[in-house]
N, C-alpha and C positions, 0 to 999 in steps of 0.2 A: 324698515331697515334691518331690524334684528333678524327677521325671517330670511332676508337675502343673504346675510352673513352666515346663518346656519346652513342654508342651502349650499353656499359656496364651500364651507368647511366640509359638509357631507360629500359633495362632488369631488373635492380634492382627496378626501380619505378613500373613497371608492377607487379613484384613479391610481392612487399609491398601492392599494391592495391588489388591484389587477396587474400592475406593473411588477410587483414583487412576485406574484404567482407565476407570471409569464417568464420571469428571469430565473426562477428557481431551477437548479440543476437536478437531474434525475439521479437518485441513489441506486446503485447496482450492487447486488451481493457478489462477492469475489472469494474464491479459494485459490490457493497456490500451494503446490507441493514442490519442495526444493531439496534435492539430494546434495548435501555438502560433504565432500570427502577431503581428508587431510593429505592430499598428494598433489601432483602437478597436472592431473587429468582435469578436463573441463567438467564443471558441474551443470546439471540440467534442471529445468523446471517444467511443470505442466500447470495450466491455469484454466479456470472457468470464470466467466463474467467479464473478461477483458477482450473485447472484440478485436480480432486480428492478431492476438498475442496468446495463443493457446499453448505454445511450447517455445523453448529457447534455451539460451545459455546464461548462467549467472556467474559473475565474478565479484571479487572483493573490491570495494571502492574506498578503502581506508577504514581502519577500525582500531579500537582500543580493546585488547583482550587481556583480561587479568585472571590468572589462575590462582585461586585461593583455596584453602582447605575445603570449604563448602560455602556457597556455590561459587563457580567462576562467573565472570561478567564479560559480556560482549556488548560493546556500544560502537556502532559503526554503520557503514553503508554497503548495500549490495546493489550491483548494476545488473538489470535484467535486459537482455537483448533478444528481441522477438525473432523467431525463425522466419525466413522468407520476406523480411521487410527491413526498412531502415528505422524502425520504431523501437522504443524501449522506455525504461523508467529506472529511477533510482529510489530505493527504499532505505530509510533509516531504521535500524533495528536497535532495540534495547532488550537484552535478554540475560537471564541467569541460567547457568548450565551446570550439570554434574553427571554422575554416573547414570542416573535415571532419565536423563534427557534435558530438555530446556523448556523455559516458559518466558514469555515476554510480549512485546508490542512492536508494531511496525507502522510507518507513515511514509507515503509517497511524497518525496520532496522535489522531484523533477521528472519530466516526461518529454519525449520528443517524437518527431514523425507524426503518424496518425494518432498517437496518444498524447500529443501536446495539450497541455491544460488539464490533464487527468490528475486528480488528487484522491487520496484515500487513506484509510487507516484501519487497524484492527489488532487482533491478538495472534500470537503464534505459540505453538507447542512443538517440541521436537522429540523424536524417538531415536535412541541410539541404533546405529547400524555398524557393520564392519568398517573400520577406518573412517567413521564420520557420524553424521546425524541427518535424519530425514525430518525437515521442518515442514509444518502444516500451518499455512497462513489462512486466516478467516477474517473477513471484514467487509467493508463497503467502499465503493469509489463514486466520485462525481466528476462530471466533465464531459 
């Protein structure tokens, strides 16, 4: 009886391990470069590691920006719309910024179209440019 129970427990354990491995999402390395200018012109991005969304337009999706003596704070959302499709994603950003650029983190909180179900996160750094900042996103996605 004891051996039958041990065999059953072992079989259930193996089945759970196989199911977990089969259901595990693949992690993909991602980079995005986002040129943000402080004017009414559209902002653009380029990306690697997001199939079908290599370029597009970025817009603000609501944010709290606080200018302090050092550093300023940005906490909000950016909406990425992919060129040539009805797909896109929303990333939440948390960053500190100043004269030397920015540093922070990002997390994908929503995605639609062919990107539906995509999740990801990583870090960002930003370099000052004329009338704006060039943000560099690095991280991974699953989905």
